[in-house]
C-alpha positions as CSV (number, residue, x, y, z in Angstrom):
1,M,0.0,0.0,0.0
2,K,2.9,2.4,0.8
3,V,4.4,1.7,-2.6
4,V,1.1,2.5,-4.3
5,K,0.7,5.8,-2.3
6,A,4.3,6.7,-3.2
7,G,3.7,6.0,-6.8
8,V,0.6,8.2,-6.8
9,V,2.5,11.0,-5.1
10,I,5.4,10.8,-7.6
11,F,2.9,10.7,-10.5
12,A,1.1,13.8,-9.2
13,M,4.4,15.6,-8.7
14,C,5.3,14.8,-12.3
15,L,2.0,16.2,-13.6
16,L,2.5,19.4,-11.6
17,A,6.1,19.7,-12.8
18,D,4.9,19.3,-16.4
19,G,2.2,21.9,-15.9
20,A,4.6,24.3,-14.4
21,R,7.1,23.8,-17.2
22,A,4.3,24.3,-19.8
23,E,3.2,27.5,-18.0
24,A,6.8,28.8,-17.9
25,E,7.1,28.1,-21.6
26,G,3.8,30.0,-22.3
27,V,5.1,32.9,-20.3
28,Q,8.3,32.9,-22.4
29,R,6.3,32.8,-25.6
30,G,4.2,35.7,-24.4
31,R,7.3,37.6,-23.5
32,E,8.8,37.0,-27.0
33,F,5.6,38.3,-28.6
34,A,5.7,41.4,-26.4
35,R,9.4,41.9,-27.1
36,A,8.8,41.7,-30.9
37,N,5.5,43.7,-31.0
38,C,5.1,45.9,-28.0
39,A,8.5,46.8,-26.5
40,R,9.1,49.6,-28.9
41,C,6.6,51.6,-26.9
42,H,5.8,49.7,-23.7
43,S,8.1,48.6,-20.9
44,I,7.7,44.8,-20.8
45,E,10.1,44.4,-17.8
46,R,9.6,44.5,-14.1
47,A,11.3,47.9,-13.9
48,G,12.0,50.8,-16.1
49,E,10.0,53.4,-18.0
50,S,8.2,52.8,-21.3
51,P,10.2,54.1,-24.3
52,L,7.0,56.0,-25.3
53,K,6.0,58.0,-22.2
54,P,2.2,57.7,-22.7
55,A,2.4,53.9,-23.2
56,P,1.8,52.2,-19.8
57,P,4.4,49.7,-18.6
58,F,2.9,46.2,-18.9
59,R,3.7,45.6,-15.2
60,T,1.1,48.2,-14.3
61,L,-1.8,47.0,-16.4
62,H,-3.2,44.7,-13.7
63,Q,-3.6,47.8,-11.5
64,R,-6.0,49.3,-14.0
65,Y,-8.1,46.2,-14.8
66,P,-7.8,42.4,-14.7
67,V,-5.5,41.5,-17.7
68,E,-8.0,38.8,-18.6
69,Y,-10.2,41.6,-19.9
70,L,-7.8,41.8,-22.9
71,E,-8.6,38.3,-24.2
72,E,-11.5,39.4,-26.3
73,S,-9.8,42.4,-27.7
74,L,-6.7,40.3,-28.6
75,A,-8.9,37.7,-30.4
76,E,-11.0,40.2,-32.3
77,G,-8.3,42.8,-33.0
78,M,-7.1,45.2,-30.5
79,V,-7.6,48.8,-31.6
80,T,-6.8,51.8,-29.6
81,G,-7.5,55.5,-29.8
82,H,-4.1,56.4,-31.3
83,P,-3.1,55.5,-34.8
84,D,0.5,54.4,-34.0
85,M,-0.5,51.2,-32.1
86,P,-0.7,48.3,-34.5
87,E,-3.8,46.1,-34.6
88,F,-3.2,42.5,-33.3
89,R,-5.4,39.5,-33.8
90,L,-4.0,36.5,-31.9
91,E,-4.9,32.9,-31.9
92,P,-6.3,31.4,-28.6
93,D,-3.0,29.8,-27.7
94,Q,-1.1,33.1,-28.3
95,I,-3.6,34.9,-26.2
96,A,-3.2,32.5,-23.3
97,D,0.6,32.9,-23.6
98,F,0.4,36.7,-23.6
99,I,-2.0,36.8,-20.7
100,D,0.3,34.4,-18.8
101,F,3.2,36.7,-19.5
102,L,1.2,39.8,-18.2
103,K,0.2,37.9,-15.1
104,S,3.8,37.0,-14.5
105,L,4.6,40.7,-14.1
106,E,2.0,41.0,-11.3
107,E,4.1,39.0,-8.9
C-alpha cells in the first residue's frame, strides 16, 4: 500500500512539474511576442520606464483592470484611440501565452 501511495505522489508531482514547465514556456512565448511587437513603446520588464511615455508599462496593467479583460480584444483585433499602435489578432494559444506573461509581471 505504501508503494502505491508513493507511486501516486510521484505521478502527481510529475504532472505538476509538467504543468509548471508548460506554464513557464507559455510565459516565455508571451514575453517574446511582447518583445517583438510591444517593447518599442511599452516597458515589458519588471522595472524601467516605457520608451514612449504615454504607453503604460505592462507591469502596471493589472492595476487598471484584470488583464484577462484583454482576451476578447486580442482575439477580435485590439484597436486603440491612437493610430500608431498596430492592430493585433492573436490565436487562442497566443492569447493564453500573452496573458500568462502579463500575469507573471504582477508578482
